[in-house]
Every structure is written in C-alpha cells, then in structure tokens.
NUNUTI-698326 format. One record per residue: residue number from 1; chain; x, y, z of N, C-alpha, C, CB in turn. Coordinates in steps of 0.02 Angstrom, whole numbers. Glycine has a CB too. Layout:
# NUNUTI-698326
+-----+------+--------+--------+--------+--------+--------+--------+--------+--------+--------+--------+--------+--------+
: pos : unit :    nxx :    nyy :    nzz :   caxx :   cayy :   cazz :    cxx :    cyy :    czz :   cbxx :   cbyy :   cbzz :
+-----+------+--------+--------+--------+--------+--------+--------+--------+--------+--------+--------+--------+--------+
: NUM :    A :      X :      Y :      Z :      X :      Y :      Z :      X :      Y :      Z :      X :      Y :      Z :
...
+-----+------+--------+--------+--------+--------+--------+--------+--------+--------+--------+--------+--------+--------+
//
This chain:
# NUNUTI-698326
+-----+------+--------+--------+--------+--------+--------+--------+--------+--------+--------+--------+--------+--------+
: pos : unit :    nxx :    nyy :    nzz :   caxx :   cayy :   cazz :    cxx :    cyy :    czz :   cbxx :   cbyy :   cbzz :
+-----+------+--------+--------+--------+--------+--------+--------+--------+--------+--------+--------+--------+--------+
:   1 :    A :   2635 :   4005 :     -3 :   2626 :   4062 :     40 :   2691 :   4075 :     76 :   2568 :   4050 :     91 :
:   2 :    A :   2710 :   4137 :     79 :   2772 :   4157 :    114 :   2754 :   4200 :    173 :   2820 :   4194 :     67 :
:   3 :    A :   2799 :   4199 :    221 :   2789 :   4242 :    280 :   2827 :   4306 :    270 :   2811 :   4206 :    345 :
:   4 :    A :   2804 :   4357 :    305 :   2836 :   4423 :    299 :   2907 :   4422 :    327 :   2795 :   4476 :    335 :
:   5 :    A :   2918 :   4384 :    381 :   2985 :   4383 :    411 :   3001 :   4311 :    431 :   2989 :   4431 :    472 :
:   6 :    A :   3030 :   4274 :    385 :   3045 :   4204 :    400 :   3099 :   4197 :    453 :   3067 :   4168 :    336 :
:   7 :    A :   3140 :   4250 :    465 :   3191 :   4245 :    516 :   3161 :   4243 :    586 :   3239 :   4304 :    510 :
:   8 :    A :   3100 :   4267 :    594 :   3068 :   4264 :    660 :   3056 :   4193 :    682 :   3003 :   4303 :    659 :
:   9 :    A :   3044 :   4148 :    635 :   3032 :   4077 :    651 :   3098 :   4042 :    666 :   2995 :   4042 :    595 :
:  10 :    A :   3152 :   4065 :    639 :   3218 :   4035 :    648 :   3268 :   4087 :    672 :   3242 :   4002 :    583 :
:  11 :    A :   3272 :   4097 :    738 :   3318 :   4148 :    762 :   3390 :   4131 :    743 :   3312 :   4156 :    838 :
:  12 :    A :   3431 :   4182 :    736 :   3500 :   4169 :    717 :   3534 :   4123 :    766 :   3539 :   4235 :    712 :
:  13 :    A :   3579 :   4083 :    743 :   3616 :   4037 :    786 :   3658 :   4075 :    837 :   3661 :   3992 :    744 :
:  14 :    A :   3686 :   4132 :    818 :   3724 :   4172 :    866 :   3679 :   4196 :    923 :   3757 :   4231 :    831 :
:  15 :    A :   3618 :   4215 :    907 :   3571 :   4236 :    959 :   3557 :   4177 :   1006 :   3505 :   4261 :    927 :
:  16 :    A :   3551 :   4118 :    979 :   3538 :   4059 :   1021 :   3598 :   4043 :   1065 :   3521 :   3999 :    977 :
:  17 :    A :   3658 :   4050 :   1039 :   3718 :   4039 :   1078 :   3721 :   4087 :   1137 :   3781 :   4047 :   1034 :
:  18 :    A :   3706 :   4149 :   1126 :   3706 :   4199 :   1179 :   3648 :   4185 :   1227 :   3700 :   4271 :   1150 :
:  19 :    A :   3590 :   4167 :   1201 :   3532 :   4151 :   1244 :   3548 :   4093 :   1290 :   3470 :   4135 :   1200 :
:  20 :    A :   3582 :   4042 :   1264 :   3600 :   3984 :   1304 :   3649 :   4003 :   1360 :   3632 :   3929 :   1260 :
:  21 :    A :   3697 :   4047 :   1343 :   3745 :   4070 :   1394 :   3709 :   4110 :   1448 :   3800 :   4113 :   1362 :
:  22 :    A :   3661 :   4151 :   1429 :   3622 :   4190 :   1478 :   3580 :   4144 :   1522 :   3577 :   4241 :   1442 :
:  23 :    A :   3551 :   4093 :   1493 :   3511 :   4045 :   1532 :   3555 :   4008 :   1582 :   3476 :   3995 :   1486 :
:  24 :    A :   3616 :   3992 :   1561 :   3663 :   3959 :   1605 :   3680 :   4004 :   1665 :   3728 :   3940 :   1567 :
:  25 :    A :   3691 :   4067 :   1653 :   3706 :   4115 :   1707 :   3647 :   4119 :   1755 :   3723 :   4185 :   1678 :
:  26 :    A :   3587 :   4123 :   1729 :   3528 :   4126 :   1771 :   3520 :   4063 :   1813 :   3465 :   4138 :   1729 :
:  27 :    A :   3534 :   4006 :   1783 :   3525 :   3942 :   1816 :   3573 :   3933 :   1876 :   3536 :   3885 :   1766 :
:  28 :    A :   3633 :   3960 :   1874 :   3683 :   3947 :   1926 :   3691 :   4004 :   1976 :   3749 :   3932 :   1894 :
:  29 :    A :   3647 :   4052 :   1975 :   3654 :   4110 :   2019 :   3658 :   4092 :   2093 :   3597 :   4158 :   2008 :
:  30 :    A :   3625 :   4039 :   2113 :   3628 :   4018 :   2182 :   3642 :   3944 :   2185 :   3561 :   4035 :   2220 :
:  31 :    A :   3675 :   3923 :   2236 :   3687 :   3852 :   2245 :   3759 :   3830 :   2238 :   3646 :   3814 :   2198 :
:  32 :    A :   3787 :   3834 :   2178 :   3855 :   3810 :   2169 :   3906 :   3853 :   2207 :   3874 :   3808 :   2095 :
:  33 :    A :   3963 :   3824 :   2222 :   4016 :   3864 :   2254 :   4036 :   3924 :   2210 :   4078 :   3820 :   2269 :
:  34 :    A :   4063 :   3974 :   2242 :   4081 :   4037 :   2208 :   4127 :   4024 :   2149 :   4113 :   4085 :   2257 :
:  35 :    A :   4176 :   3980 :   2156 :   4222 :   3968 :   2100 :   4186 :   3937 :   2040 :   4280 :   3922 :   2122 :
:  36 :    A :   4137 :   3896 :   2052 :   4097 :   3868 :   1997 :   4056 :   3923 :   1965 :   4051 :   3810 :   2023 :
:  37 :    A :   4028 :   3967 :   2005 :   3990 :   4023 :   1977 :   4036 :   4067 :   1934 :   3959 :   4065 :   2034 :
:  38 :    A :   4097 :   4078 :   1957 :   4144 :   4117 :   1917 :   4164 :   4081 :   1853 :   4207 :   4133 :   1958 :
:  39 :    A :   4167 :   4015 :   1855 :   4182 :   3977 :   1794 :   4125 :   3986 :   1743 :   4191 :   3902 :   1810 :
:  40 :    A :   4064 :   3989 :   1766 :   4007 :   4001 :   1722 :   4009 :   4073 :   1696 :   3940 :   3987 :   1758 :
:  41 :    A :   4030 :   4120 :   1738 :   4038 :   4189 :   1715 :   4091 :   4192 :   1661 :   4057 :   4236 :   1775 :
:  42 :    A :   4145 :   4153 :   1669 :   4197 :   4149 :   1618 :   4165 :   4128 :   1552 :   4254 :   4100 :   1639 :
:  43 :    A :   4122 :   4077 :   1555 :   4087 :   4054 :   1494 :   4046 :   4110 :   1463 :   4042 :   3994 :   1511 :
:  44 :    A :   4011 :   4148 :   1504 :   3971 :   4204 :   1478 :   4014 :   4256 :   1443 :   3932 :   4237 :   1534 :
:  45 :    A :   4070 :   4274 :   1473 :   4115 :   4322 :   1442 :   4148 :   4293 :   1379 :   4169 :   4344 :   1492 :
:  46 :    A :   4162 :   4228 :   1380 :   4193 :   4196 :   1322 :   4146 :   4199 :   1262 :   4211 :   4122 :   1339 :
:  47 :    A :   4082 :   4184 :   1275 :   4032 :   4187 :   1222 :   4023 :   4259 :   1198 :   3964 :   4158 :   1246 :
:  48 :    A :   4018 :   4306 :   1245 :   4009 :   4377 :   1227 :   4067 :   4401 :   1185 :   4002 :   4421 :   1290 :
:  49 :    A :   4128 :   4381 :   1202 :   4186 :   4402 :   1163 :   4185 :   4371 :   1094 :   4252 :   4382 :   1199 :
:  50 :    A :   4170 :   4307 :   1089 :   4169 :   4273 :   1024 :   4117 :   4304 :    978 :   4156 :   4198 :   1033 :
:  51 :    A :   4057 :   4314 :   1004 :   4003 :   4341 :    963 :   4018 :   4413 :    943 :   3936 :   4338 :   1001 :
:  52 :    A :   4044 :   4452 :    989 :   4061 :   4522 :    973 :   4117 :   4526 :    921 :   4082 :   4560 :   1036 :
:  53 :    A :   4166 :   4481 :    925 :   4220 :   4480 :    876 :   4192 :   4463 :    807 :   4274 :   4428 :    895 :
:  54 :    A :   4145 :   4416 :    804 :   4115 :   4398 :    740 :   4073 :   4455 :    713 :   4071 :   4335 :    747 :
:  55 :    A :   4035 :   4488 :    756 :   3995 :   4545 :    734 :   4041 :   4601 :    709 :   3950 :   4571 :    791 :
:  56 :    A :   4096 :   4612 :    743 :   4142 :   4665 :    723 :   4172 :   4650 :    655 :   4198 :   4672 :    775 :
:  57 :    A :   4187 :   4587 :    643 :   4219 :   4568 :    579 :   4170 :   4563 :    521 :   4254 :   4502 :    588 :
:  58 :    A :   4108 :   4544 :    535 :   4063 :   4525 :    481 :   4001 :   4568 :    471 :   4042 :   4457 :    491 :
:  59 :    A :   3978 :   4603 :    522 :   3914 :   4638 :    514 :   3924 :   4709 :    488 :   3876 :   4640 :    580 :
:  60 :    A :   3873 :   4731 :    452 :   3873 :   4799 :    425 :   3805 :   4829 :    442 :   3886 :   4799 :    348 :
:  61 :    A :   3801 :   4887 :    471 :   3858 :   4929 :    490 :   3890 :   4904 :    554 :   3836 :   5002 :    498 :
:  62 :    A :   3952 :   4923 :    563 :   3987 :   4906 :    625 :   3962 :   4950 :    681 :   4063 :   4914 :    616 :
:  63 :    A :   3972 :   4927 :    741 :   3952 :   4966 :    801 :   4012 :   4970 :    848 :   3891 :   4933 :    836 :
:  64 :    A :   4016 :   5025 :    884 :   4069 :   5033 :    933 :   4067 :   4979 :    987 :   4064 :   5102 :    966 :
:  65 :    A :   4008 :   4953 :   1001 :   4001 :   4902 :   1054 :   4042 :   4840 :   1039 :   3928 :   4884 :   1063 :
:  66 :    A :   4050 :   4823 :    976 :   4083 :   4760 :    959 :   4156 :   4758 :    980 :   4078 :   4747 :    885 :
:  67 :    A :   4199 :   4802 :    956 :   4270 :   4797 :    976 :   4280 :   4814 :   1050 :   4313 :   4843 :    933 :
:  68 :    A :   4239 :   4858 :   1078 :   4245 :   4873 :   1149 :   4230 :   4811 :   1191 :   4197 :   4931 :   1168 :
:  69 :    A :   4178 :   4775 :   1172 :   4160 :   4714 :   1208 :   4215 :   4662 :   1203 :   4094 :   4686 :   1182 :
:  70 :    A :   4245 :   4656 :   1145 :   4300 :   4608 :   1137 :   4356 :   4625 :   1187 :   4328 :   4609 :   1064 :
:  71 :    A :   4375 :   4688 :   1190 :   4429 :   4708 :   1236 :   4409 :   4698 :   1309 :   4447 :   4781 :   1224 :
:  72 :    A :   4349 :   4720 :   1327 :   4327 :   4713 :   1397 :   4323 :   4640 :   1417 :   4259 :   4747 :   1407 :
:  73 :    A :   4296 :   4599 :   1373 :   4289 :   4527 :   1390 :   4358 :   4495 :   1397 :   4248 :   4491 :   1336 :
:  74 :    A :   4405 :   4514 :   1355 :   4472 :   4486 :   1361 :   4501 :   4501 :   1430 :   4519 :   4515 :   1306 :
:  75 :    A :   4493 :   4562 :   1454 :   4517 :   4580 :   1521 :   4480 :   4540 :   1575 :   4509 :   4655 :   1532 :
:  76 :    A :   4414 :   4534 :   1568 :   4375 :   4496 :   1617 :   4395 :   4423 :   1618 :   4300 :   4503 :   1603 :
:  77 :    A :   4406 :   4395 :   1559 :   4426 :   4324 :   1554 :   4493 :   4313 :   1589 :   4430 :   4302 :   1481 :
:  78 :    A :   4540 :   4358 :   1579 :   4605 :   4351 :   1612 :   4598 :   4355 :   1688 :   4654 :   4405 :   1587 :
:  79 :    A :   4558 :   4400 :   1712 :   4547 :   4408 :   1784 :   4516 :   4345 :   1814 :   4503 :   4469 :   1798 :
:  80 :    A :   4464 :   4320 :   1782 :   4429 :   4261 :   1808 :   4472 :   4199 :   1802 :   4362 :   4251 :   1771 :
:  81 :    A :   4507 :   4192 :   1746 :   4549 :   4133 :   1735 :   4602 :   4126 :   1790 :   4584 :   4138 :   1667 :
:  82 :    A :   4631 :   4181 :   1811 :   4683 :   4180 :   1862 :   4655 :   4154 :   1929 :   4712 :   4249 :   1872 :
:  83 :    A :   4592 :   4165 :   1943 :   4561 :   4144 :   2005 :   4533 :   4072 :   2000 :   4505 :   4192 :   2025 :
:  84 :    A :   4501 :   4057 :   1945 :   4464 :   3994 :   1939 :   4509 :   3936 :   1917 :   4408 :   4001 :   1889 :
:  85 :    A :   4552 :   3947 :   1869 :   4597 :   3895 :   1846 :   4569 :   3854 :   1789 :   4614 :   3850 :   1903 :
:  86 :    A :   4613 :   3817 :   1758 :   4598 :   3779 :   1698 :   4545 :   3725 :   1708 :   4660 :   3748 :   1671 :
:  87 :    A :   4550 :   3686 :   1762 :   4506 :   3629 :   1771 :   4432 :   3649 :   1774 :   4525 :   3591 :   1835 :
:  88 :    A :   4416 :   3699 :   1814 :   4346 :   3720 :   1818 :   4322 :   3754 :   1754 :   4336 :   3768 :   1877 :
:  89 :    A :   4365 :   3790 :   1722 :   4346 :   3823 :   1660 :   4331 :   3770 :   1606 :   4400 :   3871 :   1635 :
:  90 :    A :   4373 :   3720 :   1600 :   4360 :   3667 :   1551 :   4296 :   3630 :   1566 :   4419 :   3618 :   1549 :
:  91 :    A :   4279 :   3623 :   1629 :   4219 :   3587 :   1648 :   4156 :   3628 :   1635 :   4222 :   3567 :   1721 :
:  92 :    A :   4160 :   3694 :   1643 :   4099 :   3735 :   1641 :   4094 :   3783 :   1583 :   4095 :   3773 :   1704 :
:  93 :    A :   4142 :   3785 :   1540 :   4140 :   3830 :   1482 :   4139 :   3787 :   1419 :   4202 :   3879 :   1481 :
:  94 :    A :   4079 :   3775 :   1394 :   4070 :   3727 :   1339 :   4107 :   3747 :   1275 :   3996 :   3719 :   1324 :
:  95 :    A :   4105 :   3809 :   1257 :   4138 :   3830 :   1195 :   4214 :   3826 :   1204 :   4117 :   3902 :   1176 :
:  96 :    A :   4239 :   3845 :   1261 :   4310 :   3840 :   1276 :   4333 :   3767 :   1277 :   4327 :   3874 :   1343 :
:  97 :    A :   4292 :   3724 :   1305 :   4307 :   3653 :   1309 :   4315 :   3622 :   1240 :   4253 :   3616 :   1349 :
:  98 :    A :   4276 :   3646 :   1193 :   4279 :   3620 :   1124 :   4344 :   3636 :   1089 :   4222 :   3646 :   1084 :
:  99 :    A :   4381 :   3683 :   1116 :   4447 :   3700 :   1089 :   4443 :   3739 :   1024 :   4486 :   3638 :   1078 :
: 100 :    A :   4500 :   3741 :    992 :   4508 :   3781 :    931 :   4459 :   3758 :    876 :   4580 :   3776 :    905 :
: 101 :    A :   4448 :   3693 :    872 :   4403 :   3666 :    821 :   4332 :   3693 :    829 :   4402 :   3589 :    823 :
: 102 :    A :   4307 :   3694 :    891 :   4239 :   3719 :    904 :   4233 :   3793 :    886 :   4220 :   3709 :    977 :
: 103 :    A :   4284 :   3832 :    903 :   4283 :   3903 :    887 :   4287 :   3914 :    812 :   4341 :   3940 :    922 :
: 104 :    A :   4328 :   3875 :    778 :   4333 :   3881 :    705 :   4267 :   3863 :    671 :   4389 :   3836 :    678 :
: 105 :    A :   4234 :   3810 :    694 :   4169 :   3790 :    666 :   4117 :   3845 :    678 :   4145 :   3724 :    696 :
: 106 :    A :   4117 :   3873 :    737 :   4070 :   3927 :    753 :   4084 :   3987 :    708 :   4076 :   3947 :    827 :
: 107 :    A :   4147 :   4003 :    698 :   4166 :   4060 :    657 :   4143 :   4052 :    585 :   4242 :   4070 :    658 :
: 108 :    A :   4152 :   3993 :    557 :   4130 :   3981 :    488 :   4054 :   3987 :    484 :   4153 :   3911 :    464 :
: 109 :    A :   4019 :   3955 :    531 :   3946 :   3959 :    530 :   3922 :   4031 :    539 :   3916 :   3914 :    586 :
: 110 :    A :   3956 :   4068 :    583 :   3937 :   4138 :    594 :   3949 :   4181 :    533 :   3976 :   4167 :    653 :
: 111 :    A :   4002 :   4168 :    496 :   4014 :   4206 :    435 :   3957 :   4198 :    386 :   4080 :   4185 :    403 :
: 112 :    A :   3934 :   4137 :    376 :   3877 :   4125 :    331 :   3814 :   4157 :    359 :   3867 :   4050 :    320 :
: 113 :    A :   3803 :   4149 :    424 :   3743 :   4177 :    455 :   3742 :   4253 :    449 :   3740 :   4156 :    529 :
: 114 :    A :   3798 :   4285 :    465 :   3799 :   4358 :    463 :   3798 :   4385 :    392 :   3861 :   4383 :    499 :
: 115 :    A :   3823 :   4347 :    344 :   3820 :   4369 :    274 :   3747 :   4373 :    250 :   3859 :   4321 :    229 :
: 116 :    A :   3705 :   4331 :    278 :   3634 :   4329 :    259 :   3589 :   4365 :    309 :   3611 :   4258 :    250 :
: 117 :    A :   3619 :   4397 :    359 :   3578 :   4426 :    412 :   3546 :   4492 :    391 :   3621 :   4438 :    474 :
: 118 :    A :   3493 :   4507 :    426 :   3458 :   4570 :    417 :   3469 :   4612 :    480 :   3381 :   4559 :    404 :
: 119 :    A :   3446 :   4674 :    477 :   3451 :   4717 :    536 :   3413 :   4686 :    595 :   3423 :   4787 :    520 :
: 120 :    A :   3357 :   4653 :    582 :   3320 :   4623 :    637 :   3357 :   4564 :    667 :   3250 :   4601 :    613 :
: 121 :    A :   3396 :   4528 :    627 :   3437 :   4473 :    653 :   3491 :   4501 :    700 :   3471 :   4433 :    595 :
: 122 :    A :   3523 :   4555 :    680 :   3574 :   4586 :    721 :   3543 :   4613 :    785 :   3610 :   4642 :    682 :
: 123 :    A :   3483 :   4642 :    779 :   3448 :   4667 :    838 :   3432 :   4611 :    887 :   3383 :   4703 :    817 :
: 124 :    A :   3414 :   4552 :    861 :   3402 :   4494 :    906 :   3465 :   4474 :    943 :   3375 :   4434 :    865 :
: 125 :    A :   3520 :   4474 :    908 :   3584 :   4457 :    940 :   3600 :   4509 :    994 :   3642 :   4453 :    888 :
: 126 :    A :   3591 :   4573 :    978 :   3604 :   4627 :   1026 :   3559 :   4619 :   1087 :   3593 :   4696 :    993 :
: 127 :    A :   3496 :   4603 :   1077 :   3450 :   4594 :   1133 :   3472 :   4537 :   1178 :   3379 :   4581 :   1108 :
: 128 :    A :   3496 :   4483 :   1148 :   3521 :   4427 :   1188 :   3585 :   4446 :   1225 :   3534 :   4366 :   1143 :
: 129 :    A :   3627 :   4488 :   1194 :   3688 :   4512 :   1228 :   3669 :   4555 :   1288 :   3732 :   4552 :   1179 :
: 130 :    A :   3617 :   4594 :   1282 :   3593 :   4635 :   1338 :   3572 :   4589 :   1396 :   3534 :   4680 :   1316 :
: 131 :    A :   3535 :   4536 :   1380 :   3514 :   4489 :   1432 :   3573 :   4454 :   1465 :   3465 :   4438 :   1403 :
: 132 :    A :   3620 :   4432 :   1424 :   3679 :   4399 :   1450 :   3718 :   4446 :   1496 :   3725 :   4374 :   1393 :
: 133 :    A :   3729 :   4507 :   1473 :   3768 :   4555 :   1514 :   3732 :   4571 :   1579 :   3779 :   4620 :   1474 :
: 134 :    A :   3666 :   4578 :   1577 :   3628 :   4592 :   1638 :   3634 :   4533 :   1687 :   3554 :   4605 :   1622 :
: 135 :    A :   3630 :   4472 :   1661 :   3639 :   4413 :   1704 :   3708 :   4410 :   1734 :   3624 :   4350 :   1664 :
: 136 :    A :   3758 :   4424 :   1694 :   3827 :   4424 :   1719 :   3835 :   4477 :   1774 :   3876 :   4437 :   1662 :
: 137 :    A :   3810 :   4536 :   1762 :   3816 :   4589 :   1812 :   3783 :   4569 :   1877 :   3786 :   4654 :   1786 :
: 138 :    A :   3724 :   4541 :   1873 :   3688 :   4519 :   1933 :   3728 :   4465 :   1970 :   3618 :   4493 :   1915 :
: 139 :    A :   3752 :   4416 :   1934 :   3791 :   4361 :   1964 :   3854 :   4388 :   1997 :   3808 :   4309 :   1912 :
: 140 :    A :   3892 :   4428 :   1960 :   3956 :   4453 :   1986 :   3946 :   4501 :   2044 :   3994 :   4488 :   1930 :
: 141 :    A :   3894 :   4541 :   2042 :   3880 :   4586 :   2099 :   3862 :   4545 :   2161 :   3823 :   4635 :   2081 :
: 142 :    A :   3825 :   4492 :   2151 :   3807 :   4448 :   2208 :   3869 :   4416 :   2238 :   3758 :   4394 :   2185 :
: 143 :    A :   3914 :   4393 :   2196 :   3976 :   4363 :   2221 :   4018 :   4415 :   2258 :   4017 :   4331 :   2162 :
: 144 :    A :   4024 :   4474 :   2229 :   4064 :   4528 :   2260 :   4037 :   4547 :   2328 :   4065 :   4589 :   2214 :
: 145 :    A :   3972 :   4541 :   2338 :   3941 :   4561 :   2401 :   3935 :   4503 :   2451 :   3872 :   4589 :   2388 :
: 146 :    A :   3954 :   4443 :   2430 :   3948 :   4384 :   2473 :   4006 :   4383 :   2524 :   3949 :   4319 :   2431 :
: 147 :    A :   3991 :   4403 :   2585 :   4042 :   4407 :   2636 :   4070 :   4340 :   2657 :   4015 :   4443 :   2696 :
: 148 :    A :   4036 :   4285 :   2639 :   4061 :   4219 :   2656 :   4111 :   4193 :   2605 :   4003 :   4170 :   2662 :
: 149 :    A :   4116 :   4227 :   2548 :   4163 :   4207 :   2495 :   4233 :   4231 :   2512 :   4141 :   4235 :   2426 :
: 150 :    A :   4282 :   4195 :   2485 :   4352 :   4214 :   2495 :   4366 :   4282 :   2461 :   4399 :   4160 :   2468 :
: 151 :    A :   4415 :   4318 :   2486 :   4430 :   4385 :   2458 :   4448 :   4385 :   2384 :   4485 :   4416 :   2497 :
: 152 :    A :   4487 :   4336 :   2360 :   4509 :   4337 :   2290 :   4451 :   4330 :   2241 :   4559 :   4281 :   2278 :
: 153 :    A :   4405 :   4281 :   2251 :   4348 :   4278 :   2206 :   4303 :   4339 :   2210 :   4306 :   4216 :   2221 :
: 154 :    A :   4295 :   4367 :   2270 :   4255 :   4428 :   2276 :   4286 :   4485 :   2237 :   4246 :   4447 :   2350 :
: 155 :    A :   4351 :   4491 :   2242 :   4387 :   4545 :   2207 :   4381 :   4536 :   2131 :   4461 :   4547 :   2227 :
: 156 :    A :   4387 :   4474 :   2108 :   4380 :   4460 :   2036 :   4309 :   4477 :   2013 :   4396 :   4386 :   2020 :
: 157 :    A :   4260 :   4459 :   2053 :   4190 :   4475 :   2035 :   4179 :   4550 :   2034 :   4141 :   4442 :   2084 :
: 158 :    A :   4205 :   4584 :   2083 :   4198 :   4657 :   2086 :   4232 :   4690 :   2026 :   4228 :   4685 :   2152 :
: 159 :    A :   4291 :   4664 :   2007 :   4328 :   4693 :   1951 :   4295 :   4680 :   1884 :   4398 :   4664 :   1950 :
: 160 :    A :   4256 :   4628 :   1878 :   4226 :   4611 :   1814 :   4152 :   4630 :   1809 :   4233 :   4538 :   1801 :
: 161 :    A :   4121 :   4647 :   1864 :   4050 :   4667 :   1862 :   4041 :   4730 :   1819 :   4023 :   4679 :   1933 :
: 162 :    A :   4089 :   4776 :   1823 :   4084 :   4837 :   1783 :   4086 :   4820 :   1709 :   4141 :   4886 :   1801 :
: 163 :    A :   4124 :   4768 :   1691 :   4128 :   4747 :   1621 :   4059 :   4727 :   1596 :   4178 :   4689 :   1612 :
: 164 :    A :   4025 :   4686 :   1635 :   3958 :   4665 :   1616 :   3911 :   4725 :   1609 :   3930 :   4615 :   1668 :
: 165 :    A :   3917 :   4772 :   1655 :   3875 :   4832 :   1651 :   3890 :   4872 :   1587 :   3885 :   4876 :   1713 :
: 166 :    A :   3953 :   4879 :   1571 :   3971 :   4916 :   1510 :   3947 :   4881 :   1447 :   4047 :   4925 :   1506 :
: 167 :    A :   3951 :   4815 :   1446 :   3925 :   4778 :   1388 :   3850 :   4789 :   1382 :   3940 :   4701 :   1394 :
: 168 :    A :   3815 :   4783 :   1438 :   3743 :   4794 :   1440 :   3726 :   4863 :   1412 :   3715 :   4787 :   1511 :
: 169 :    A :   3762 :   4913 :   1436 :   3749 :   4982 :   1415 :   3765 :   4993 :   1341 :   3790 :   5030 :   1458 :
: 170 :    A :   3823 :   4969 :   1318 :   3844 :   4982 :   1250 :   3804 :   4943 :   1198 :   3917 :   4964 :   1242 :
: 171 :    A :   3774 :   4887 :   1218 :   3730 :   4851 :   1172 :   3659 :   4879 :   1173 :   3729 :   4777 :   1189 :
: 172 :    A :   3645 :   4929 :   1216 :   3580 :   4963 :   1215 :   3536 :   4948 :   1274 :   3544 :   4945 :   1154 :
: 173 :    A :   3561 :   4915 :   1326 :   3521 :   4899 :   1384 :   3498 :   4960 :   1424 :   3558 :   4853 :   1429 :
: 174 :    A :   3535 :   5014 :   1417 :   3516 :   5075 :   1453 :   3463 :   5115 :   1417 :   3578 :   5118 :   1464 :
: 175 :    A :   3439 :   5089 :   1361 :   3387 :   5123 :   1324 :   3412 :   5179 :   1279 :   3336 :   5150 :   1370 :
: 176 :    A :   3477 :   5191 :   1281 :   3505 :   5245 :   1242 :   3520 :   5225 :   1170 :   3568 :   5270 :   1274 :
: 177 :    A :   3506 :   5164 :   1154 :   3521 :   5140 :   1086 :   3594 :   5126 :   1079 :   3499 :   5192 :   1034 :
: 178 :    A :   3613 :   5102 :   1021 :   3683 :   5086 :   1008 :   3698 :   5103 :    938 :   3698 :   5012 :   1021 :
+-----+------+--------+--------+--------+--------+--------+--------+--------+--------+--------+--------+--------+--------+
//
C-alpha cells in the first residue's frame, strides 16, 4: 500500500532546519541579554540566507524571494556581526559554528533534496521561512523598542527588523503569494 503523499510523513530537511531556527528565535524572545538575543537573530538570518541561496540555485521554478533574501540577509548579518562579535555568534549560531564543512555538507544534502522535491516540499520550506521571518521581526522589534538596551544593539535591531518583514512578505506571509 502506498500513500498519496509520502513527503507529508517526512518533511524536507531544509524545512526542518528553518523550523528549528524559528523555534530557537521563539525560545529566546525573553530572558537572555540583548546581545545574546541578537546572536540568535544572526543564526536565524544565517539559516534564511543559506536556505534561500540553495533554493535560488536548485529549485525550479525560481522565485524573486530567493536572491532578494540572500542579499537582505547578508546585510543583516553584517550589521548584527558588528554589534555582537565573533564569540557570541560562534556560541549561538550552530550552522556558523560548524564552519565551512557544515555548510558544504548541508549544501550537498540540499542539492539531493531539492532535486527530488515537489512543489509541496518547496511550499513547506516557504511556510517555515514565513514563520522564521515573523519570529525574527517580532524579536528585533522588541529589542529596538527596549529602552533599557544600549543604543547600538537597539539600532542594529531597528535596522534589521525591516529585513525580517521583507522576507516574511516576499515568501508569502502577507497573503499576496510569491
């Protein structure tokens, strides 16, 4: 006996990677110091950039959201990196901590995954990207509005919150489709 959609039982690994990053953002919204929260935001943008780059390179049809997200995330990563620094990023960004080898392994696995993907697999990844971007926007907006935080982290959060909103919108979070 076969199922109509076996991919529903086994979500794509890229979707799980994005889902894990979104869960991490939700988990740290309150409690840790602002710089630690920004380090987790760095992780979210790092994952969003990596997944979008893979989708841009490997999925058919291509979407405008993919290369735009890569560019936006690169800018956000640079902004956050300048404030947070290497030590906190290495501690709180699991994919970044794994270095070049981890990214290369993910890339190879993603190439195989995307070669066998269906439209519903890509839609699952997009839905997870919407959740991640919404979580990032909420976190960064909270940091930007936190009057007890230092001015530099608040400014970095304010500067990158729009990025999260644009990712959310371009992946279809605004209901306009993509």
